PDB file of N, CA, C and O in Angstrom:
ATOM      1  N   MET A   1     -26.101 188.041 271.462  1.00  0.00           N
ATOM      2  CA  MET A   1     -25.031 187.029 271.267  1.00  0.00           C
ATOM      3  C   MET A   1     -24.121 187.095 272.445  1.00  0.00           C
ATOM      4  O   MET A   1     -23.626 188.177 272.762  1.00  0.00           O
ATOM      5  N   SER A   2     -23.878 186.047 273.087  1.00  0.00           N
ATOM      6  CA  SER A   2     -22.958 186.123 274.231  1.00  0.00           C
ATOM      7  C   SER A   2     -21.561 186.339 274.032  1.00  0.00           C
ATOM      8  O   SER A   2     -21.024 185.969 272.988  1.00  0.00           O
ATOM      9  N   GLU A   3     -20.983 186.856 274.865  1.00  0.00           N
ATOM     10  CA  GLU A   3     -19.476 187.196 274.673  1.00  0.00           C
ATOM     11  C   GLU A   3     -18.590 186.006 274.372  1.00  0.00           C
ATOM     12  O   GLU A   3     -17.582 186.091 273.670  1.00  0.00           O
ATOM     13  N   ILE A   4     -19.036 184.853 274.961  1.00  0.00           N
ATOM     14  CA  ILE A   4     -18.245 183.555 274.656  1.00  0.00           C
ATOM     15  C   ILE A   4     -18.511 183.077 273.221  1.00  0.00           C
ATOM     16  O   ILE A   4     -17.638 182.549 272.533  1.00  0.00           O
ATOM     17  N   LYS A   5     -19.760 183.293 272.815  1.00  0.00           N
ATOM     18  CA  LYS A   5     -19.989 182.845 271.319  1.00  0.00           C
ATOM     19  C   LYS A   5     -19.305 183.836 270.389  1.00  0.00           C
ATOM     20  O   LYS A   5     -18.971 183.429 269.276  1.00  0.00           O
ATOM     21  N   LYS A   6     -19.065 185.096 270.736  1.00  0.00           N
ATOM     22  CA  LYS A   6     -18.402 186.122 269.912  1.00  0.00           C
ATOM     23  C   LYS A   6     -16.885 185.574 269.768  1.00  0.00           C
ATOM     24  O   LYS A   6     -16.329 185.441 268.677  1.00  0.00           O
ATOM     25  N   ARG A   7     -16.305 185.280 270.985  1.00  0.00           N
ATOM     26  CA  ARG A   7     -14.965 184.796 271.129  1.00  0.00           C
ATOM     27  C   ARG A   7     -14.758 183.523 270.294  1.00  0.00           C
ATOM     28  O   ARG A   7     -13.736 183.340 269.631  1.00  0.00           O
ATOM     29  N   CYS A   8     -15.755 182.671 270.358  1.00  0.00           N
ATOM     30  CA  CYS A   8     -15.694 181.417 269.547  1.00  0.00           C
ATOM     31  C   CYS A   8     -15.674 181.664 268.079  1.00  0.00           C
ATOM     32  O   CYS A   8     -14.789 181.193 267.365  1.00  0.00           O
ATOM     33  N   ILE A   9     -16.687 182.431 267.607  1.00  0.00           N
ATOM     34  CA  ILE A   9     -16.793 182.730 266.175  1.00  0.00           C
ATOM     35  C   ILE A   9     -15.457 183.568 265.651  1.00  0.00           C
ATOM     36  O   ILE A   9     -14.946 183.333 264.556  1.00  0.00           O
ATOM     37  N   GLU A  10     -15.023 184.440 266.444  1.00  0.00           N
ATOM     38  CA  GLU A  10     -13.769 185.104 266.169  1.00  0.00           C
ATOM     39  C   GLU A  10     -12.511 184.112 265.984  1.00  0.00           C
ATOM     40  O   GLU A  10     -11.692 184.231 265.073  1.00  0.00           O
ATOM     41  N   PHE A  11     -12.476 183.147 266.949  1.00  0.00           N
ATOM     42  CA  PHE A  11     -11.368 182.152 266.987  1.00  0.00           C
ATOM     43  C   PHE A  11     -11.522 181.458 265.711  1.00  0.00           C
ATOM     44  O   PHE A  11     -10.586 181.454 264.911  1.00  0.00           O
ATOM     45  N   LEU A  12     -12.680 180.840 265.443  1.00  0.00           N
ATOM     46  CA  LEU A  12     -12.875 180.050 264.138  1.00  0.00           C
ATOM     47  C   LEU A  12     -12.338 180.801 262.984  1.00  0.00           C
ATOM     48  O   LEU A  12     -11.556 180.286 262.185  1.00  0.00           O
ATOM     49  N   ALA A  13     -12.803 182.153 262.889  1.00  0.00           N
ATOM     50  CA  ALA A  13     -12.396 182.923 261.693  1.00  0.00           C
ATOM     51  C   ALA A  13     -10.960 183.234 261.648  1.00  0.00           C
ATOM     52  O   ALA A  13     -10.326 183.173 260.595  1.00  0.00           O
ATOM     53  N   ASN A  14     -10.398 183.591 262.858  1.00  0.00           N
ATOM     54  CA  ASN A  14      -8.942 183.749 262.833  1.00  0.00           C
ATOM     55  C   ASN A  14      -8.089 182.788 262.458  1.00  0.00           C
ATOM     56  O   ASN A  14      -6.947 183.031 262.066  1.00  0.00           O
ATOM     57  N   ASN A  15      -8.638 181.505 262.562  1.00  0.00           N
ATOM     58  CA  ASN A  15      -7.861 180.251 262.290  1.00  0.00           C
ATOM     59  C   ASN A  15      -8.313 179.614 261.013  1.00  0.00           C
ATOM     60  O   ASN A  15      -8.029 178.443 260.765  1.00  0.00           O
ATOM     61  N   SER A  16      -9.048 180.400 260.157  1.00  0.00           N
ATOM     62  CA  SER A  16      -9.468 179.914 258.957  1.00  0.00           C
ATOM     63  C   SER A  16     -10.159 178.546 258.954  1.00  0.00           C
ATOM     64  O   SER A  16      -9.904 177.675 258.122  1.00  0.00           O
ATOM     65  N   ILE A  17     -11.063 178.419 259.958  1.00  0.00           N
ATOM     66  CA  ILE A  17     -11.788 177.105 260.059  1.00  0.00           C
ATOM     67  C   ILE A  17     -13.193 177.402 259.326  1.00  0.00           C
ATOM     68  O   ILE A  17     -13.960 178.304 259.665  1.00  0.00           O
ATOM     69  N   ASN A  18     -13.386 176.575 258.358  1.00  0.00           N
ATOM     70  CA  ASN A  18     -14.618 176.694 257.598  1.00  0.00           C
ATOM     71  C   ASN A  18     -15.747 176.031 258.324  1.00  0.00           C
ATOM     72  O   ASN A  18     -15.797 174.812 258.493  1.00  0.00           O
ATOM     73  N   LEU A  19     -16.711 176.936 258.776  1.00  0.00           N
ATOM     74  CA  LEU A  19     -17.906 176.326 259.522  1.00  0.00           C
ATOM     75  C   LEU A  19     -18.721 175.591 258.635  1.00  0.00           C
ATOM     76  O   LEU A  19     -19.582 174.897 259.175  1.00  0.00           O
ATOM     77  N   ASP A  20     -18.650 175.572 257.274  1.00  0.00           N
ATOM     78  CA  ASP A  20     -19.449 174.845 256.301  1.00  0.00           C
ATOM     79  C   ASP A  20     -18.992 173.488 256.146  1.00  0.00           C
ATOM     80  O   ASP A  20     -19.672 172.675 255.520  1.00  0.00           O
ATOM     81  N   SER A  21     -17.760 173.152 256.730  1.00  0.00           N
ATOM     82  CA  SER A  21     -17.196 171.732 256.667  1.00  0.00           C
ATOM     83  C   SER A  21     -18.183 170.871 257.318  1.00  0.00           C
ATOM     84  O   SER A  21     -18.907 171.271 258.229  1.00  0.00           O
ATOM     85  N   GLU A  22     -18.206 169.635 256.823  1.00  0.00           N
ATOM     86  CA  GLU A  22     -19.180 168.702 257.349  1.00  0.00           C
ATOM     87  C   GLU A  22     -18.403 167.336 257.726  1.00  0.00           C
ATOM     88  O   GLU A  22     -17.307 167.029 257.256  1.00  0.00           O
ATOM     89  N   ILE A  23     -19.099 166.612 258.594  1.00  0.00           N
ATOM     90  CA  ILE A  23     -18.749 165.295 259.055  1.00  0.00           C
ATOM     91  C   ILE A  23     -19.861 164.417 259.018  1.00  0.00           C
ATOM     92  O   ILE A  23     -20.933 164.739 259.530  1.00  0.00           O
ATOM     93  N   ASP A  24     -19.665 163.216 258.389  1.00  0.00           N
ATOM     94  CA  ASP A  24     -20.679 162.230 258.232  1.00  0.00           C
ATOM     95  C   ASP A  24     -20.522 161.194 259.404  1.00  0.00           C
ATOM     96  O   ASP A  24     -19.409 160.769 259.715  1.00  0.00           O
ATOM     97  N   PHE A  25     -21.633 160.815 260.022  1.00  0.00           N
ATOM     98  CA  PHE A  25     -21.638 159.808 261.050  1.00  0.00           C
ATOM     99  C   PHE A  25     -22.679 158.682 260.659  1.00  0.00           C
ATOM    100  O   PHE A  25     -23.808 158.921 260.229  1.00  0.00           O
ATOM    101  N   ASP A  26     -22.199 157.544 260.847  1.00  0.00           N
ATOM    102  CA  ASP A  26     -23.015 156.332 260.461  1.00  0.00           C
ATOM    103  C   ASP A  26     -23.516 155.842 261.749  1.00  0.00           C
ATOM    104  O   ASP A  26     -22.792 155.433 262.657  1.00  0.00           O
ATOM    105  N   VAL A  27     -24.830 155.907 261.777  1.00  0.00           N
ATOM    106  CA  VAL A  27     -25.473 155.364 263.043  1.00  0.00           C
ATOM    107  C   VAL A  27     -26.530 154.396 262.615  1.00  0.00           C
ATOM    108  O   VAL A  27     -27.637 154.669 262.151  1.00  0.00           O
ATOM    109  N   ASN A  28     -25.985 153.168 262.858  1.00  0.00           N
ATOM    110  CA  ASN A  28     -26.911 151.979 262.606  1.00  0.00           C
ATOM    111  C   ASN A  28     -27.238 151.966 261.103  1.00  0.00           C
ATOM    112  O   ASN A  28     -28.380 151.690 260.734  1.00  0.00           O
ATOM    113  N   GLY A  29     -26.339 152.235 260.300  1.00  0.00           N
ATOM    114  CA  GLY A  29     -26.535 152.185 258.861  1.00  0.00           C
ATOM    115  C   GLY A  29     -27.081 153.470 258.264  1.00  0.00           C
ATOM    116  O   GLY A  29     -27.125 153.616 257.043  1.00  0.00           O
ATOM    117  N   LYS A  30     -27.489 154.388 259.097  1.00  0.00           N
ATOM    118  CA  LYS A  30     -28.071 155.632 258.602  1.00  0.00           C
ATOM    119  C   LYS A  30     -26.980 156.759 258.768  1.00  0.00           C
ATOM    120  O   LYS A  30     -26.395 156.933 259.837  1.00  0.00           O
ATOM    121  N   ILE A  31     -26.758 157.476 257.689  1.00  0.00           N
ATOM    122  CA  ILE A  31     -25.738 158.590 257.657  1.00  0.00           C
ATOM    123  C   ILE A  31     -26.347 159.842 258.075  1.00  0.00           C
ATOM    124  O   ILE A  31     -27.347 160.318 257.537  1.00  0.00           O
ATOM    125  N   HIS A  32     -25.675 160.401 259.118  1.00  0.00           N
ATOM    126  CA  HIS A  32     -26.103 161.723 259.653  1.00  0.00           C
ATOM    127  C   HIS A  32     -25.053 162.762 259.411  1.00  0.00           C
ATOM    128  O   HIS A  32     -23.915 162.540 259.822  1.00  0.00           O
ATOM    129  N   THR A  33     -25.323 163.850 258.797  1.00  0.00           N
ATOM    130  CA  THR A  33     -24.209 164.739 258.452  1.00  0.00           C
ATOM    131  C   THR A  33     -24.428 166.078 259.197  1.00  0.00           C
ATOM    132  O   THR A  33     -25.468 166.734 259.143  1.00  0.00           O
ATOM    133  N   LEU A  34     -23.362 166.388 259.872  1.00  0.00           N
ATOM    134  CA  LEU A  34     -23.393 167.609 260.788  1.00  0.00           C
ATOM    135  C   LEU A  34     -22.358 168.614 260.276  1.00  0.00           C
ATOM    136  O   LEU A  34     -21.229 168.215 259.990  1.00  0.00           O
ATOM    137  N   SER A  35     -22.669 169.795 260.159  1.00  0.00           N
ATOM    138  CA  SER A  35     -21.683 170.874 259.826  1.00  0.00           C
ATOM    139  C   SER A  35     -21.021 171.344 261.013  1.00  0.00           C
ATOM    140  O   SER A  35     -21.562 171.180 262.107  1.00  0.00           O
ATOM    141  N   PHE A  36     -19.790 171.971 260.897  1.00  0.00           N
ATOM    142  CA  PHE A  36     -19.100 172.449 262.033  1.00  0.00           C
ATOM    143  C   PHE A  36     -19.963 173.711 262.566  1.00  0.00           C
ATOM    144  O   PHE A  36     -19.927 173.996 263.763  1.00  0.00           O
ATOM    145  N   ARG A  37     -20.694 174.414 261.706  1.00  0.00           N
ATOM    146  CA  ARG A  37     -21.502 175.517 262.102  1.00  0.00           C
ATOM    147  C   ARG A  37     -22.754 174.969 262.952  1.00  0.00           C
ATOM    148  O   ARG A  37     -23.160 175.621 263.914  1.00  0.00           O
ATOM    149  N   TYR A  38     -23.302 173.861 262.606  1.00  0.00           N
ATOM    150  CA  TYR A  38     -24.327 173.350 263.391  1.00  0.00           C
ATOM    151  C   TYR A  38     -23.885 172.824 264.738  1.00  0.00           C
ATOM    152  O   TYR A  38     -24.620 173.040 265.702  1.00  0.00           O
ATOM    153  N   ILE A  39     -22.771 172.165 264.897  1.00  0.00           N
ATOM    154  CA  ILE A  39     -22.120 171.782 265.972  1.00  0.00           C
ATOM    155  C   ILE A  39     -21.791 172.842 266.961  1.00  0.00           C
ATOM    156  O   ILE A  39     -22.047 172.734 268.160  1.00  0.00           O
ATOM    157  N   THR A  40     -21.165 173.955 266.370  1.00  0.00           N
ATOM    158  CA  THR A  40     -20.780 175.114 267.160  1.00  0.00           C
ATOM    159  C   THR A  40     -22.087 175.780 267.634  1.00  0.00           C
ATOM    160  O   THR A  40     -22.192 176.072 268.825  1.00  0.00           O
ATOM    161  N   ASP A  41     -23.091 176.038 266.770  1.00  0.00           N
ATOM    162  CA  ASP A  41     -24.289 176.776 267.229  1.00  0.00           C
ATOM    163  C   ASP A  41     -25.090 175.977 268.285  1.00  0.00           C
ATOM    164  O   ASP A  41     -25.666 176.572 269.196  1.00  0.00           O
ATOM    165  N   THR A  42     -25.126 174.746 268.176  1.00  0.00           N
ATOM    166  CA  THR A  42     -25.834 173.922 269.134  1.00  0.00           C
ATOM    167  C   THR A  42     -25.088 174.100 270.520  1.00  0.00           C
ATOM    168  O   THR A  42     -25.782 174.320 271.513  1.00  0.00           O
ATOM    169  N   PHE A  43     -23.839 174.024 270.631  1.00  0.00           N
ATOM    170  CA  PHE A  43     -23.110 174.028 271.821  1.00  0.00           C
ATOM    171  C   PHE A  43     -23.186 175.438 272.369  1.00  0.00           C
ATOM    172  O   PHE A  43     -23.132 175.603 273.587  1.00  0.00           O
ATOM    173  N   MET A  44     -23.312 176.507 271.506  1.00  0.00           N
ATOM    174  CA  MET A  44     -23.456 177.956 271.967  1.00  0.00           C
ATOM    175  C   MET A  44     -24.818 178.145 272.455  1.00  0.00           C
ATOM    176  O   MET A  44     -25.047 179.287 272.856  1.00  0.00           O
ATOM    177  N   MET A  45     -25.757 177.329 272.521  1.00  0.00           N
ATOM    178  CA  MET A  45     -27.105 177.430 273.029  1.00  0.00           C
ATOM    179  C   MET A  45     -27.026 176.876 274.525  1.00  0.00           C
ATOM    180  O   MET A  45     -27.982 177.022 275.286  1.00  0.00           O
ATOM    181  N   ALA A  46     -25.924 176.275 274.892  1.00  0.00           N
ATOM    182  CA  ALA A  46     -25.946 175.836 276.262  1.00  0.00           C
ATOM    183  C   ALA A  46     -25.633 176.897 277.272  1.00  0.00           C
ATOM    184  O   ALA A  46     -25.669 178.085 276.953  1.00  0.00           O
ATOM    185  N   SER A  47     -25.301 176.469 278.581  1.00  0.00           N
ATOM    186  CA  SER A  47     -24.997 177.386 279.585  1.00  0.00           C
ATOM    187  C   SER A  47     -23.682 178.162 279.297  1.00  0.00           C
ATOM    188  O   SER A  47     -22.893 177.703 278.471  1.00  0.00           O
ATOM    189  N   ASP A  48     -23.436 179.254 279.912  1.00  0.00           N
ATOM    190  CA  ASP A  48     -22.107 179.976 279.700  1.00  0.00           C
ATOM    191  C   ASP A  48     -21.030 179.144 280.161  1.00  0.00           C
ATOM    192  O   ASP A  48     -19.974 179.235 279.536  1.00  0.00           O
ATOM    193  N   GLU A  49     -21.095 178.274 281.227  1.00  0.00           N
ATOM    194  CA  GLU A  49     -20.084 177.296 281.446  1.00  0.00           C
ATOM    195  C   GLU A  49     -19.672 176.317 280.454  1.00  0.00           C
ATOM    196  O   GLU A  49     -18.507 176.091 280.129  1.00  0.00           O
ATOM    197  N   SER A  50     -20.802 175.706 279.959  1.00  0.00           N
ATOM    198  CA  SER A  50     -20.638 174.751 278.809  1.00  0.00           C
ATOM    199  C   SER A  50     -20.011 175.415 277.520  1.00  0.00           C
ATOM    200  O   SER A  50     -19.239 174.823 276.765  1.00  0.00           O
ATOM    201  N   GLN A  51     -20.429 176.688 277.367  1.00  0.00           N
ATOM    202  CA  GLN A  51     -19.905 177.438 276.147  1.00  0.00           C
ATOM    203  C   GLN A  51     -18.436 177.567 276.298  1.00  0.00           C
ATOM    204  O   GLN A  51     -17.659 177.373 275.363  1.00  0.00           O
ATOM    205  N   LEU A  52     -18.048 177.922 277.584  1.00  0.00           N
ATOM    206  CA  LEU A  52     -16.622 178.289 277.842  1.00  0.00           C
ATOM    207  C   LEU A  52     -15.818 176.929 277.767  1.00  0.00           C
ATOM    208  O   LEU A  52     -14.702 176.950 277.246  1.00  0.00           O
ATOM    209  N   VAL A  53     -16.313 175.797 278.243  1.00  0.00           N
ATOM    210  CA  VAL A  53     -15.653 174.501 277.989  1.00  0.00           C
ATOM    211  C   VAL A  53     -15.514 174.171 276.676  1.00  0.00           C
ATOM    212  O   VAL A  53     -14.470 173.619 276.327  1.00  0.00           O
ATOM    213  N   PHE A  54     -16.515 174.445 275.747  1.00  0.00           N
ATOM    214  CA  PHE A  54     -16.343 174.087 274.408  1.00  0.00           C
ATOM    215  C   PHE A  54     -15.285 174.958 273.725  1.00  0.00           C
ATOM    216  O   PHE A  54     -14.504 174.463 272.913  1.00  0.00           O
ATOM    217  N   LEU A  55     -15.258 176.339 274.073  1.00  0.00           N
ATOM    218  CA  LEU A  55     -14.305 177.149 273.513  1.00  0.00           C
ATOM    219  C   LEU A  55     -12.840 176.712 273.967  1.00  0.00           C
ATOM    220  O   LEU A  55     -11.909 176.636 273.165  1.00  0.00           O
ATOM    221  N   THR A  56     -12.743 176.482 275.084  1.00  0.00           N
ATOM    222  CA  THR A  56     -11.365 176.094 275.764  1.00  0.00           C
ATOM    223  C   THR A  56     -10.833 174.857 275.059  1.00  0.00           C
ATOM    224  O   THR A  56      -9.661 174.783 274.690  1.00  0.00           O
ATOM    225  N   ALA A  57     -11.757 173.853 274.876  1.00  0.00           N
ATOM    226  CA  ALA A  57     -11.399 172.654 274.212  1.00  0.00           C
ATOM    227  C   ALA A  57     -11.150 172.772 272.723  1.00  0.00           C
ATOM    228  O   ALA A  57     -10.342 172.043 272.147  1.00  0.00           O
ATOM    229  N   LEU A  58     -11.842 173.682 272.129  1.00  0.00           N
ATOM    230  CA  LEU A  58     -11.558 174.118 270.617  1.00  0.00           C
ATOM    231  C   LEU A  58     -10.198 174.704 270.567  1.00  0.00           C
ATOM    232  O   LEU A  58      -9.406 174.379 269.683  1.00  0.00           O
ATOM    233  N   GLU A  59      -9.896 175.595 271.532  1.00  0.00           N
ATOM    234  CA  GLU A  59      -8.520 176.281 271.419  1.00  0.00           C
ATOM    235  C   GLU A  59      -7.453 175.330 271.637  1.00  0.00           C
ATOM    236  O   GLU A  59      -6.418 175.427 270.978  1.00  0.00           O
ATOM    237  N   LYS A  60      -7.611 174.390 272.527  1.00  0.00           N
ATOM    238  CA  LYS A  60      -6.584 173.305 272.857  1.00  0.00           C
ATOM    239  C   LYS A  60      -6.465 172.381 271.643  1.00  0.00           C
ATOM    240  O   LYS A  60      -5.369 171.943 271.294  1.00  0.00           O
ATOM    241  N   SER A  61      -7.585 172.092 271.013  1.00  0.00           N
ATOM    242  CA  SER A  61      -7.488 171.091 269.839  1.00  0.00           C
ATOM    243  C   SER A  61      -6.739 171.679 268.813  1.00  0.00           C
ATOM    244  O   SER A  61      -6.081 170.934 268.087  1.00  0.00           O
ATOM    245  N   LEU A  62      -6.724 173.026 268.608  1.00  0.00           N
ATOM    246  CA  LEU A  62      -6.003 173.597 267.531  1.00  0.00           C
ATOM    247  C   LEU A  62      -4.443 173.525 267.844  1.00  0.00           C
ATOM    248  O   LEU A  62      -3.613 173.455 266.938  1.00  0.00           O
ATOM    249  N   LYS A  63      -4.134 173.544 269.080  1.00  0.00           N
ATOM    250  CA  LYS A  63      -2.709 173.544 269.418  1.00  0.00           C
ATOM    251  C   LYS A  63      -2.202 171.991 269.486  1.00  0.00           C
ATOM    252  O   LYS A  63      -1.010 171.713 269.356  1.00  0.00           O
ATOM    253  N   SER A  64      -3.049 171.165 269.666  1.00  0.00           N
ATOM    254  CA  SER A  64      -2.774 169.729 269.725  1.00  0.00           C
ATOM    255  C   SER A  64      -2.260 169.167 268.440  1.00  0.00           C
ATOM    256  O   SER A  64      -2.940 169.355 267.431  1.00  0.00           O
ATOM    257  N   LYS A  65      -1.305 168.600 268.369  1.00  0.00           N
ATOM    258  CA  LYS A  65      -0.805 167.841 267.072  1.00  0.00           C
ATOM    259  C   LYS A  65      -1.612 166.593 266.956  1.00  0.00           C
ATOM    260  O   LYS A  65      -1.921 166.166 265.843  1.00  0.00           O
ATOM    261  N   GLU A  66      -1.986 165.958 268.111  1.00  0.00           N
ATOM    262  CA  GLU A  66      -2.641 164.595 268.002  1.00  0.00           C
ATOM    263  C   GLU A  66      -4.092 164.846 267.792  1.00  0.00           C
ATOM    264  O   GLU A  66      -4.645 164.038 267.047  1.00  0.00           O
ATOM    265  N   MET A  67      -4.817 165.789 268.289  1.00  0.00           N
ATOM    266  CA  MET A  67      -6.194 165.882 268.139  1.00  0.00           C
ATOM    267  C   MET A  67      -6.550 166.656 266.812  1.00  0.00           C
ATOM    268  O   MET A  67      -6.967 166.077 265.809  1.00  0.00           O
ATOM    269  N   GLY A  68      -6.374 167.853 266.886  1.00  0.00           N
ATOM    270  CA  GLY A  68      -6.698 168.591 265.668  1.00  0.00           C
ATOM    271  C   GLY A  68      -8.158 169.018 265.575  1.00  0.00           C
ATOM    272  O   GLY A  68      -8.993 168.477 266.300  1.00  0.00           O
ATOM    273  N   ILE A  69      -8.480 169.931 264.745  1.00  0.00           N
ATOM    274  CA  ILE A  69      -9.827 170.449 264.600  1.00  0.00           C
ATOM    275  C   ILE A  69     -10.814 169.487 264.114  1.00  0.00           C
ATOM    276  O   ILE A  69     -11.931 169.432 264.627  1.00  0.00           O
ATOM    277  N   GLU A  70     -10.478 168.767 263.202  1.00  0.00           N
ATOM    278  CA  GLU A  70     -11.227 167.563 262.563  1.00  0.00           C
ATOM    279  C   GLU A  70     -11.843 166.664 263.679  1.00  0.00           C
ATOM    280  O   GLU A  70     -13.047 166.411 263.731  1.00  0.00           O
ATOM    281  N   ARG A  71     -10.957 166.223 264.529  1.00  0.00           N
ATOM    282  CA  ARG A  71     -11.147 165.206 265.469  1.00  0.00           C
ATOM    283  C   ARG A  71     -11.922 165.896 266.594  1.00  0.00           C
ATOM    284  O   ARG A  71     -12.802 165.243 267.154  1.00  0.00           O
ATOM    285  N   PHE A  72     -11.688 167.102 266.960  1.00  0.00           N
ATOM    286  CA  PHE A  72     -12.424 167.901 267.905  1.00  0.00           C
ATOM    287  C   PHE A  72     -13.905 167.874 267.428  1.00  0.00           C
ATOM    288  O   PHE A  72     -14.756 167.417 268.190  1.00  0.00           O
ATOM    289  N   PHE A  73     -14.256 168.356 266.172  1.00  0.00           N
ATOM    290  CA  PHE A  73     -15.534 168.352 265.765  1.00  0.00           C
ATOM    291  C   PHE A  73     -16.199 167.056 265.597  1.00  0.00           C
ATOM    292  O   PHE A  73     -17.423 166.950 265.677  1.00  0.00           O
ATOM    293  N   GLU A  74     -15.308 165.936 265.336  1.00  0.00           N
ATOM    294  CA  GLU A  74     -16.056 164.726 265.197  1.00  0.00           C
ATOM    295  C   GLU A  74     -16.450 164.283 266.623  1.00  0.00           C
ATOM    296  O   GLU A  74     -17.523 163.699 266.773  1.00  0.00           O
ATOM    297  N   GLY A  75     -15.631 164.531 267.698  1.00  0.00           N
ATOM    298  CA  GLY A  75     -16.064 164.085 269.075  1.00  0.00           C
ATOM    299  C   GLY A  75     -17.190 164.927 269.467  1.00  0.00           C
ATOM    300  O   GLY A  75     -18.118 164.324 270.007  1.00  0.00           O
ATOM    301  N   MET A  76     -17.316 166.208 269.313  1.00  0.00           N
ATOM    302  CA  MET A  76     -18.512 167.020 269.611  1.00  0.00           C
ATOM    303  C   MET A  76     -19.679 166.679 268.883  1.00  0.00           C
ATOM    304  O   MET A  76     -20.765 166.882 269.424  1.00  0.00           O
ATOM    305  N   GLY A  77     -19.633 166.190 267.735  1.00  0.00           N
ATOM    306  CA  GLY A  77     -20.724 165.813 266.808  1.00  0.00           C
ATOM    307  C   GLY A  77     -21.265 164.590 267.366  1.00  0.00           C
ATOM    308  O   GLY A  77     -22.478 164.440 267.512  1.00  0.00           O
ATOM    309  N   GLN A  78     -20.386 163.685 267.692  1.00  0.00           N
ATOM    310  CA  GLN A  78     -20.763 162.347 268.284  1.00  0.00           C
ATOM    311  C   GLN A  78     -21.612 162.445 269.541  1.00  0.00           C
ATOM    312  O   GLN A  78     -22.649 161.806 269.723  1.00  0.00           O
ATOM    313  N   LEU A  79     -21.028 163.373 270.452  1.00  0.00           N
ATOM    314  CA  LEU A  79     -21.641 163.745 271.715  1.00  0.00           C
ATOM    315  C   LEU A  79     -23.099 164.309 271.352  1.00  0.00           C
ATOM    316  O   LEU A  79     -24.044 163.820 271.970  1.00  0.00           O
ATOM    317  N   LEU A  80     -23.330 165.230 270.463  1.00  0.00           N
ATOM    318  CA  LEU A  80     -24.491 165.765 270.021  1.00  0.00           C
ATOM    319  C   LEU A  80     -25.555 164.620 269.607  1.00  0.00           C
ATOM    320  O   LEU A  80     -26.722 164.586 269.998  1.00  0.00           O
ATOM    321  N   LEU A  81     -24.978 163.755 268.804  1.00  0.00           N
ATOM    322  CA  LEU A  81     -25.835 162.571 268.229  1.00  0.00           C
ATOM    323  C   LEU A  81     -26.270 161.684 269.364  1.00  0.00           C
ATOM    324  O   LEU A  81     -27.422 161.256 269.435  1.00  0.00           O
ATOM    325  N   MET A  82     -25.252 161.388 270.331  1.00  0.00           N
ATOM    326  CA  MET A  82     -25.626 160.490 271.422  1.00  0.00           C
ATOM    327  C   MET A  82     -26.676 160.998 272.225  1.00  0.00           C
ATOM    328  O   MET A  82     -27.626 160.305 272.589  1.00  0.00           O
ATOM    329  N   THR A  83     -26.515 162.267 272.528  1.00  0.00           N
ATOM    330  CA  THR A  83     -27.538 163.115 273.358  1.00  0.00           C
ATOM    331  C   THR A  83     -28.946 163.039 272.737  1.00  0.00           C
ATOM    332  O   THR A  83     -29.944 162.681 273.363  1.00  0.00           O
ATOM    333  N   HIS A  84     -28.927 163.407 271.462  1.00  0.00           N
ATOM    334  CA  HIS A  84     -30.204 163.300 270.616  1.00  0.00           C
ATOM    335  C   HIS A  84     -30.822 162.048 270.596  1.00  0.00           C
ATOM    336  O   HIS A  84     -32.009 161.919 270.898  1.00  0.00           O
ATOM    337  N   LEU A  85     -30.081 161.081 270.250  1.00  0.00           N
ATOM    338  CA  LEU A  85     -30.654 159.616 270.296  1.00  0.00           C
ATOM    339  C   LEU A  85     -31.028 159.092 271.557  1.00  0.00           C
ATOM    340  O   LEU A  85     -32.033 158.386 271.626  1.00  0.00           O
ATOM    341  N   SER A  86     -30.327 159.353 272.602  1.00  0.00           N
ATOM    342  CA  SER A  86     -30.694 158.897 273.976  1.00  0.00           C
ATOM    343  C   SER A  86     -32.107 159.607 274.394  1.00  0.00           C
ATOM    344  O   SER A  86     -32.851 159.069 275.214  1.00  0.00           O
ATOM    345  N   LYS A  87     -32.388 160.721 273.837  1.00  0.00           N
ATOM    346  CA  LYS A  87     -33.685 161.486 274.212  1.00  0.00           C
ATOM    347  C   LYS A  87     -34.832 160.824 273.543  1.00  0.00           C
ATOM    348  O   LYS A  87     -35.970 160.914 274.004  1.00  0.00           O
ATOM    349  N   ASN A  88     -34.547 160.141 272.430  1.00  0.00           N
ATOM    350  CA  ASN A  88     -35.552 159.476 271.604  1.00  0.00           C
ATOM    351  C   ASN A  88     -35.766 158.043 271.873  1.00  0.00           C
ATOM    352  O   ASN A  88     -36.562 157.382 271.206  1.00  0.00           O
ATOM    353  N   ILE A  89     -35.043 157.534 272.877  1.00  0.00           N
ATOM    354  CA  ILE A  89     -35.128 156.088 273.187  1.00  0.00           C
ATOM    355  C   ILE A  89     -36.413 156.000 274.043  1.00  0.00           C
ATOM    356  O   ILE A  89     -36.587 156.789 274.972  1.00  0.00           O
ATOM    357  N   GLU A  90     -37.317 155.036 273.729  1.00  0.00           N
ATOM    358  CA  GLU A  90     -38.418 154.900 274.561  1.00  0.00           C
ATOM    359  C   GLU A  90     -38.115 153.636 275.568  1.00  0.00           C
ATOM    360  O   GLU A  90     -37.626 152.570 275.193  1.00  0.00           O
ATOM    361  N   VAL A  91     -38.475 153.935 276.837  1.00  0.00           N
ATOM    362  CA  VAL A  91     -38.147 152.827 277.846  1.00  0.00           C
ATOM    363  C   VAL A  91     -39.390 152.130 278.235  1.00  0.00           C
ATOM    364  O   VAL A  91     -39.349 151.201 279.041  1.00  0.00           O
TER     365      VAL A  91
END
C-alpha cells in the first residue's frame, strides 16, 4: 500500500468518514450507486501524483464550509462515471 493511500485512509478514519456511505447517480434513467470506499480505492489505483491531488482535495473539502465531504465524493464519483462511460462509447 502506498504511503499516500495510508495517509488517505488515516484521514478518513480520523474524521469519522464512513467509507460504506453511498451516493446514487442517475445516468440516463439508470441508477449507479458508488460507495465512498469504491471511489477512494479507484483513485488510489492512479499515479502517486493523482493520489496526492485526491488526498489534498479531500482534506480541503473537509475544511470548506461550502463543499463538504458529501459534495467532494459526489464530484469524484461523477468524474469516475464520466471516465467509465466515455471509454464505453463507440465511435
